[in-house]
Every structure is written in structure tokens, then in C-alpha cells.
N, C-alpha and C positions, 0 to 999 in steps of 0.2 A: 504494500500500500504506500502511495506517495505521501509526502508531507502535507501537500495541499488537502488531500482527502482526510488524513488523520486529524489535522488541526481544525479543519472545518467541522469535524464531528464534536468538538468540544467548545468552540467559540459560540457565544450567544449572538445571533445576528442583530438583535436590538442594541447591543453594545459594541458592535463591530468597530466603530471608530474610536473606541476608548481603549482598545488593546494596543500593546506594543506593535509598532509597524515592523515586524521582524523581516518580512520579505523585502521591504525597501532598504532596510539596513544591510541585509545580506547582499542585495544588488549593489549597494554603494561599495562594499568591500571588494567584490569581484571586479567592479568597474575601475577602481583605483589601481588594482593590480594590472588590469589590461592596459590602462592608459599610462602606466609608469614608464618613464624614459629609460633607455638602455644605459647601463653604467659605462659600457665600452664607448658609446657615442657621446654621452653628455657629461660623464663624470659622476663620481659618487656624491659630490656636494649638491648638485641639482636634483638627484634622486632623493636625497635626504630631505631637501626643502619641499619636494613634491609630497612626500608622505607626511611631513610635519603640517603642511597646510590642510591636508585631508583630515588628519587626526583632530585638528582644532574644530573643523566643521562637524566631524562625526560625533565628538563628545558634546558639542553644543546641541546636536540633534538628540543625543541620549538624554541630556538634561531636560529638554522640552518634553520628550516622551515620559520621563520619570515624573515631571511636574503634572502632566496631564493625568497619569495613572493615579498619583497620590490624591489629586483633587477629586477625581471621579469616585475613588474608593471611599474617601472621607464623606462625600455626599451620600453615597449608598449606605454606608455604615450608620450615619446619623438617621437616615430614613428608617433603617431596620430597627434601630434602638427605639425610635418613637413608636413604630408599629408594635414592637414587643410590649412596650408599656401599655399601649391601648388594649392589646389582647389580654394582658394581665388584669386590667380594669374590668373588661367585659367578663372575664372568668370569675372575678370576685363578685361582681354584680349578680351573675347567674347563681353563685353559691348563696349569697345573702337573700336572693329572691326565694330560693328553695327553702331556706331556714324560716323566712317570714311566712311562707305558705304552710309549713309544718305547724308553726305556732298558731296561726289563724285557724288551721284545720282542727287543732285540739280545742280551741275556744268555741268553734262552731259545734263540735260534738257535745261540749258541756252545755251550751245554750240549747241545742236541739233536744237534750235529755229533759230540759225543763219545758221547752215549747217545741214540741216535735214538728218538723217540717216534712213535707212529702219526700220519700226516698228518691223519687225521680229528679226532683230539683237538686238535691245534694249530689247525686251521681252525675248529672249533667254538668254541674259546676266543677266537680272534681275532674271529670274527663277533659273539660276544656283547659283547665289549668295544667294538667299532665301533658296534654298534647302541645300546649304552648311551650312548656319547659323542654320537652323532647326536641321540638323544633329549634329552640335556642341552642341546646347542646349540639345538635347536628350541625348547625351553622358554625359554631365555635370549632368543631372538629375540622371542618373544611377550611376555615380561616387559618388555623394552626398548621394544617397540612401544607397549604400554599405558602405560608410564611416560612416554614421549614425548608421547603424546596428553594425559595428565593435566597435563603442563607447559604444553601449548598452551592448555588450559582455564584454567589459572591466569593465563597471560599475557593472555588475553581478559578475565579478571576485573579485572586492572589497568586495561586500556584502557577497558572499559565504565564502570567506576566513576569514573575521572578525567573521561571525557567527560561523564558525567552531572553531576558537580559543576561542571564548567566551564560547561555549558549552563544549568543551573538558576541559577547565580550571575549569569550574563550576563542571563538573563531577569529576575532580581530587580532588577538595576540598571536595566534598560530600563523595567520597569513602575513602579518606585518613584522613578525619576529620581535615582539616587544612584550612588556608586562603591564602596560598602562591600563589595559582592559581589566585585569585582576584588581589593580589599585582602585579603579573607578567603582568596581563592584563592592569592594570592601568599604570604601569611604562614603559611598552614596546609596547604592542599591540596598545593601544589607542593613542600613540604618533608616531606610525609607519607611514611612508610616504604613504603607500598604503591605509591607513585608513583616514588620515587627509587631504589628497589632495582632493580639490574640482575642480580641473582642468577638470576632465572628465565631471562633471555636467555642467561646464561653456561651454565646447566645444559642448555638446549636445544642450544647449540652443542657442548658436551662430549658429550652423548648422541648427537648425530648423528655426531661424530667417532669415538666408540667403536664405534658400530654399523657404520659404514663400514669402519673399519680392522680391527676384530677379528672381526666376524660376517659381513661380506660381502666380505672379501678386498680392500678398497680400491675396490670398484665403487660409486661414489657414486650413479649413476643407479638402479641396482638397489636400493640401500639406501633411498634417499628414496622410491622407489615403494612399498616395503613399510612405511615409517614413516607416510607420509601417508595420509589417508583421503579417498576421493572424497566429494563433497557428497551427503549423504543426502537433502537436500531439492532436489536439482537437477532440472531438467526433463529429460524423456526425449527421445530422438531423435524427430524428426518421423515417422520410419518406424514406430516402435513405436506412437505415437499414431494414425497412419493405419491400421495393422493392427487395432487395437482397434476403431476406428470402422467399418472395413470389415466385419470379422467380426460386429460387433454389428448392423449394418444387415441383413446377410444372415440372421442368426439370427432377427430380428424378423419378417421376411417369411416365412421357412420355418416358424416355430412357428405363425404364423397359418394357414398352409396345412395343417399337420399337424392342427390342431384342426378346421378346416372339413372336411378329408377324412375324419377319424375320425367326424365326425357325419353327413355326408351321403353318403359313398361306400357304396353298398349292398352291394357285393361284397367288402367288407373281411373279413378272417379273424377268427377268434375273438379278442375283445379282451382277455380275462382273462390268458392267458399273456403276451401282448404288454405289457400294463400292468405285470405283475409283473417282467418282464425289463428294460423300458426305464425303469421308475420309479427303480430303484436307481442306474442310470448318470446319470440326470438329477439326482438328489440329490447325487451326487459333484460334478458340474459346477456345480450351484447353490452348493454349499459353497465351492468354489474361487472362484467369482465373489464371494460375500459376504466371503470372506477378503481378496480384493483391496480391497473397500470398507473392511473393518476396518483394513487396512494404511494406506490413505489417511487414515482418521480418526485413527489413532494418530499418524501423522506430522504431521497438521495440528494436533492438540491438544498435541503434544510428549511423548507417551508413547513412551519409548524401547524399542520392541519388539525392536530389534536387540540391545540389551544383555540384555534379559530372556530372550530365546530363545537367547542365546549364539551368534548368527549371526556370520559373518565380515563385519565392517563394510566390507570391501573388495570383497566378492563375495556378494551375496544378491539375491533377487528383490524388486523393488519392486512397487507396486500395479498399475502398468500392465502389467507382465509377467504378473502373476497374472490380470488381466482378459483379457489376450490368450490365455493358455492356456485359460481358461474359455470364452471366446467361440469359439475355434477348435474345441474339442470339442463345444460347443453346436451349431455348424454341422454337424459330423459326425453328431451325435445326431439332428438333424432330418432330414438326408438319409437316414439309416438307417431312421428311423420311416416316412418317405414310401415308401422302397423296400419296407418290410414291407407297408404298406397297399396299394400298387399292384404287389405281387409277381407277380400273374397277368398284368399288362400287360408287365412287363419280363422275364418268363420266368426268374425266380430262385426257388429254394426260399424260402418266407417266413421260416423260422426260421434261415436262414443270415445274415440281416442283423444281428440282435442279437448273434449269436456273433462276427461279424466286428468289430463295434463294441467289444465287450469285449476281443477280441484286440488291437485297435489301442491301447486304453487301457492294457492290461497291458504291451504292447511298449514304449510310451512311458515307462512307469514303470521298467521293468527294462532299458532300453537301456543296455548296458555302455560304449558309446563316450562320449567326452568332448564330447558335443553335447547340444542341447536341455536346457539347464539341468542339467547333470550333477551339480554340487555340491548343488543344491537337491533333486534327486530322491534322491540317496543320503543326504542329511541326513534326509529323510523315511523312507527305508527303514531307516536305522539306528535311529531312534526307534521305528518300528513293531516292529522286532525286540525292542527293550527292553520294549515293552508286551506283546507276545505271550509273552515269557519271564518276565514278572513272577511272583514277586518276586525274581528272581535278579540283578537289576541295581539299582544305586542310583537313586533317583528324583529327577530335577531338575524344574524348572518345565516345560520343554518336554515331558518324559515325561507328566506328569499332565495338562497342558493338551491334548495330542493325544489322550490316552485319554478325556478329557471330551468331545472332539469325536466320538469313536466312540460314546459313550453317546447322542448325538443322532442317530446314523446306524445305529441298530439295524435300521431298515427296509431299509437297504442290505445288511446282512449276511444278513437273512432272504431278500431277493430274490436275493442271490448263491447262497444255499443252494438256493433254488428253481430257479435257472438251471442249476446243476450237476446237480441231480436230473433236471430236465426233459430236458437233452441226453443224460444218461447212460441214462435208462430210458424216456423217453416219446416223444421226437420221432421222426417218420418223415419223412424229408427231402422226399419227394414228396407228402406229404399234410399236413394240419393237425391231426392228432389229438394229444391230450395226456392224460396221466394225472393226475387231480386229486389223487391221493394224495401228490404232491410238496408240496402245500399243507396237508397234514394234520399235526396234533399227535400223532397216535396213536403214532408211533414214538419220540417224545421228542427227535428231532434238532433240530426247530425250537425247542424249549424250551431246549436247550443253547446253540444259536446265539444266541438272544435274551438269554441270561444272560451271554454272554462279555464284553461291554463292562463290565458291572457287576463281574464277577469280576476283570477286569484292574485296575480302580480299587481294588477291595477288597484285592487282593494288594499293590498299590502302597502303600496306607495301612498295611498290616501291615509292609511293608519300611521305611517311614519311621519307624514306631514302633520297630522293631528298631534302626535307626540312631541315633535321637534319644532313645529311652526317654521320650518325652512322650506320655502317654495322651491328653491333650487338646492338639491337636485330632485326632490321627491315628486313634486308636481310635474316637472319636466319629464321625469322617468315614467310617471303615470301616463303622460301624453304619448310616449313611445308605445306603450301597450294598448292604448286606445285605438291606435291605427290598425291593430290586428282585427278589431271588431268590424271595421269597414272592409278589410280584405275578405273576411269570412262572409260578410253580408253580400258583397257584390259577386263573389265567386259562387255563392249559393244561388243567387238570382240568375246568374249566367247559366248555371247548370239546369235550373228549373225551366227557364224559357228557351233553352237551347233548341228544343224540338219545334219551336214556332218560327225559327229562322232557317233559311236554306244553308247559311254558312255563318260561322262565328263572327266574321267581319261585319255582319249586319246586326249583330246583337249589341245594343248599347251598354248592357251590363258587362259585357266582355271587356270593353275599353275602360269602364270604371274600375273593374277588377285590376287591370294592368296598372292603371295610374295609382290606385291605392297600394298595390303591392310594391311598386317602385318607391313610393314615399316611405312605406313601412320598412322596407329592407335598407334604404339609405339611412333612415333614422337609427335603426338598430345597429347597423355597421358603424356609424359614427360613435354611437354610445359604447359599443364594444371596445373600440380602439382607444378612445379618449378617456372615457369614464371608468369602465370596468377594468381595463388593462393599464390605464394611466400613461399611455404612450403619447407620442407627438408633443413631448414636453420641450418647450423652447429653451429650457435650461439644462438640456440633457448632456451638454459637454461633448465628450468623446463618443457617447452613445447616440449618434445622430438619429433624430426622429424617434428615439425611444424615450427613456427617462434617465434621470441622473444615476439611479442605482438599479442594478439588475442582479438577479440571482442565478439564472441559468448560464451555463458556461459560454455559449457562443451567441453572438449578436444575430447570426444568421437565423437562429430559431425564431426570433421575434419578427423578422422581415417575412419569413415563410408563413408564419402564423397569420400575419395581416393579409397576405395574398390569399391564403386558404380561406380565411373568414370572408373575404370579398367574394370569392368564387362561389362558396357554398351558401352565402346569404342570398345570392341571386340564382341559385340552382332551380328555383321555381320557373324560370324562363323556359326550361325544357318542357315543363307542363304545357306552356302556351305554344311553343314552337312545334313540338312533335306529338304532344298529347291531345290537346284540344282540337288540333287540326286533323286528327285521325291517322297520323303516321306511325303511332306506337300505342300499344295497349296501355290503358291508364293504370290497371292493376300492377303490371310489370314495372311501369315507370315509378309508381309510388314505392314499390318494393325495393327499387334501386336507390331512390332519393331519401327514403326514411333512414336507412343506416348511415348515409352520408351526413344527415343532420345530427344524428347521435355522435358521429365522429367529430363534427364541428364543435359540438358542446364539450366533448372530451378535450379538445385542444383549448377551448375557452377556459376550462377549469384550471389548467396549469397556470395561466397568466392572471386569472381573476384572483386566485388564492395567493399568488406571488405578490400582487399589488396590495392585497389586504394585509399580508404579512409585513411588507416593508413600510407601508404608509398608513395603515389603519384607516383607509379612505372611507370605509363605511361608517365611521364614527359611532360604533356600537359600544366600545369600551377601551380603557387604557390597556396597554400590553402588560400581561402578568408574567413576571420573571420566574417561572416555576419549572422549566423544562430541562435543566442540566444538573447532573449529580456529580459527585467528586470523581477525580481521576484516580485510578488504582496505580500501584507501583509498576505493573507491567505496561499499562498505557503510557505512563510517564517515561519509562525507559525507552519504549519504542518511539515516542514523540521526540525525545532528546536525540536519539540516533538519527532520526529523519531530518532533524533541523540542520544537520551537517551536510546533507546532500545538496547537490547543485540546484535541484528543481524545487524552488520554494513556492510560496503562494504569490501568484502574479496578479490576481484580481480578488480583492477582499470581498467583492460583491458575490463571490461564489460560496461564501461560508454557509454552513448549514447548522441546524440545531438538532442534536440527537441526545436523548437521555441515556445515561449509563447508571446502572444499579450497583453502587459500590458503598462500602462502609465509610462513614465519615471519619473513622479513626485511622485512615490510611497513613502510612509513613510520610514524612515530609518529602518535598520534591527537589530539595536543593543539594542532596548528597551526590557528589561526583562518583561516577563509575569508572573503574580502571580501564574498561575497554574503550572509553572515549578517546584514549590516546591514539587510536587507530582510525580517526575520522577521515572521511573522504573529503578532499578539497577540490 
């Protein structure tokens, strides 16, 4: 593993400018060596003067870095001290409240013995007080847990910066054949407040003791299990990896079989209803698969999606688990499709197969038992309820992000409407007949269904305006989603009145549909690039047309994403050019374009969360510093060894945040190892 990757796993992106600029200092050292004049040509005096000037500049730079780190550390330490005092006060108030409640309860019992009150009144009152106190304790546990993790982050800040100073000064002495670096370290770095302060260690110990004794009844094992966070970047168990590979292999074989059977099996049933029912389920599976890749990419790049989505850092789905779920249902989907195609051979009603598959997927989601990723499923259901009942719930990042995903899954909702209609009114279990009216816009049902995702986001924007009173961006964003209503309206009218005109060019609703679609797509494209991704920043500096800070490694990714978003935002033009004019079957065209829209949203996810991570542009909350845990001795030894390699960090914007689960009582990080004498230069 290169130094860039390893260091990025421990630096907190929110503090990235406050760390020692190790890669710049390392580049300075190598540059002065390369630019040094030759002794044979210029003489030893000129060479000595060259290095003397450099050392003066280098140690001035070191002084600035040291002052920056000391200032930042002092600010964060003062903030942590104030927060700890507040938490202690909250804990004392909670304890005194409980004591007062016990005394008042005794007095009530004495009074009730003289003047009996109904038991129902006493029980209700007592239950309300107990629930309120339980809620208070739960909030305190969460507050202490987050505070503890912020202390661990600050402890890592101490360790990383001191290690960086020690290593760069040692490299300075080795390359320039001097001992001034060691002298600087002893005189300034080892007496610096950020290094000598033990207050963070003391706060960590006191926080642990308070949590154990006051909130977990003295159970140290239980308390430390709740305080510590498992490694977010840890490898998964071999069995999880095996299952992902196993299901993936089966799916690839089965999907190829499905395609070949659908093309060449002459006795296959009517393909239109099958495509409409299986297409939506495939899109859901495809979305989960791409979300797994999103999760991997965010973790790899250091975008803290766990914090942004307010997931439980101790219990949430990782990318391999998402891929496993997607591949498992992908296998079921392929088996069901094959059973439909060969239903006459297996003696099963053909339309029982998609219904059974939908039933299994719904049963998996609604399974009430604490199995099969219970917390993740109910997290999803809770936020779906918030979306469906918009604008009656406050809107957080997860709410609007999930609603945006639904806007890319309109085809799924339309296919679900078709499936319900088909099984309710059309299917005959022993035959393969169907009623095409289920796919008609004449009744207005499909138009309403197609408008639902846009309505949910529209309502969310109005709710955010109500809560914040900020017309921009919330009302402007609501205007973007309102354009979708006109697109759906005119496209539906164009479809309804299509039969009354000899050609689409004579249908006035056809032109209104095109105009509204152009406006909607242009509006959405502009919002994607400028607002959601934060690109086209005039102060982007070297990141031309992007933004000042970027996370992903190559700028080309951003330019390709903008081009891709433009192309796929206007992919509906194919519906007009080859679909409406009768050159291509509309069902096949939708089947091609719907996965492309899911893919567009997949790309959008990368840059939307990156922008939220860097700039908190959604203004939902301040960044919580709870995602990094201490470095262990092995990590530090590897980190120190890599610091001596030529390939350092060249772009601090690439840093990522990964949690490591290590004891806070790790050995100190400034002990020199003997093997460092064999450094590569």
C-alpha cells in the first residue's frame, strides 16, 4: 500500500488543512537536492550557500506548520473541555431528576394511602415519567459516545502530526547530511503544546469512567463495546466475499441463458406483459447493486456516507453486503424469468412466476423478525414513510436523497402499477391472455403514478422552505420538480389523443411535451452540475470549471460525469425521434433507457455525496468529528516506513476518512525503530 492510501485512511478530511503538509515538505527536500549545483562546477562554497538558504526557508516553513498545528489543537482541546463539562452537567441533572422523582413518588404513595387516586392515573403518570427519563438516558449515551469518538480523533491528530514532523526532520538530516532537523525536533516539536499535552488522554479516561459507572451500571465490557466503533474500512469475512462471488457467477450464467431463451425459444409466451413485470424488479436489483458500488467508492475516496446518512457506525450495511443482496435477488430474478419462459415445460401457470418473485421481495423487505439485515430494512422503511407522507415530516439528507433515487425509478412505479392492474383484472391463470388497457393513459392513473416521485420532492422542498424560510434554494428547487408535472401532463395528453391525428407532427400536445421536456431537462442538468455537485465554481483555481476542493483522484472523472449527465438527461429525445414516430418498439426503448437513468443516478450519487461531505451544502447540520479511532503500533510502523518512500501525497484533496477499531491505550508513536536506518531515499 502506498503512503498516499495509508495516510488518507487516517486523516480527517474536515481537518485536512490543519495537518502537517508532509508531502510538500518532502517535495521541497527532493527539489533542493535536484537543483543543487555540482561541486566540481561551482565549488563547495556555492553548494554550501545553496543548502544554507534552503534550510532557512525550510525551518521557517516548519515553524509556520508547528504554529498552525498548536493553534488548531488548542482550539479543539478547549472545545472538548467545554463539551465534557456540559455533558457532566447534563448527567448530574439527569441523576438529580431521578432522585426528585423517587422522593415525589414516595410522597404520592403516602398521600394516595390517605386519599386514594385511581390506579390508572398513577400508572399513566409513572409511565410517562419513566419513558421521559429513559429517553434522556438514551440521549446522554449517544452524546457521550460521539464525544468519545471526537476525542479519539483529536488524539490521532496529535500522533499523526508528531510522527510527520519526526519523519520529515529525520529525512532532512539524512538527505542534507546534517543534524539540524534533530535539534529542531528537540527544541521545538517535543516541547510543543500539541505534543506535550496529556489532557486528551485524561479526558478519554474520564469519559470512559463516567460512561461505565453512570450509564452502564459498572459493566465495562458493555460500555466499551458501545463506545468503540468497528473498523469501517475492515475486510469482510471470507464467507461474505465467497457468497458475493458465488451468486455473481450464477447470475452471469443465468442472465445469458435468459437472453438466449427469450430470443430463440419459439414457444415462449407473450413478451410484453413479461417485460413490463420483470423490468421493474430488475431495476430495483440493479439499483441495489450500483448502490453497493457507490458505497465502495465513497469508502475508498473517504466520503463519509455513514455520517451523512446518519447511519449507526456500529451496525450498517457495507458494500459487500449490498452486493450480496443484489446478486442473491438477481439469481432469483433469473430463475423466475426462465420459469416464465419455459412454463409449459415445467407445468406452472406462466404468470405465477413474476407474482411469486414480487412476493419474495416484499416479504424480505417487510420481514418483522430481527434477521436478514433488520436494522437496514427498517431504516429504509422509515425513510420511505417520511417520503410518502411529505411534507408532514422534517426533511434530512437521507429523506431527499432517497426521494431523488425514486425520481430515477419512475419506470419501477409504472411497472408496479401495471402489475397490480394486470393481476387484478387481466390475468387468467391457465391461459396467457392480458388486457392492454392496464398500459393505457386514458384513465389518468399512470399519469398520477408517474408524477408521484416529483411530487414527493416538490413537497419536501416546500417543507424545507417552511422550516428555513430560505426561498433560495428551496423554492427554486421546488420549481425544478414542478416542471416534471407539465412533462407528464403533456406526454399523457399526447398519448391519449395520438389516435385522433394521422401523424405526431399534427398533435399539438406532442410539441408541448417536447418544449416542457427541454425546459425540465435543462433545469435539472443545471441544478445537477451547479447545485448538487457544486461544480462550475469561479474560484476553482487549478481545478478548472470544477470546484476548489475535490476528493476523487482524477479531474477527468468530473468532466466525464458532466458529459454523461448531459447525454442521459436528454436521452428522452430517443423516445421522440425513434419511439413516437414508430421506428422502434416503445417497450424495448423504455427497457433500454430505464437502466441508463439508474446508471445516471449512480454517477450522480458519487458527486452529490462528495459535495455534501466537503461543503455541507445542504445545511442540515454541522460536521460531527466522530469517525476516526486511534492508530495501532502496526499502523504507525507501516505509516512511518511509507513516509520515507518517494511517492508521497501529491493532492491532499484525495484524503479519505476511515474508522479503525483500536484500543486507546496504544503505545506512543514517537519511539524510533532500528530498521528506519535502512530508509529508501
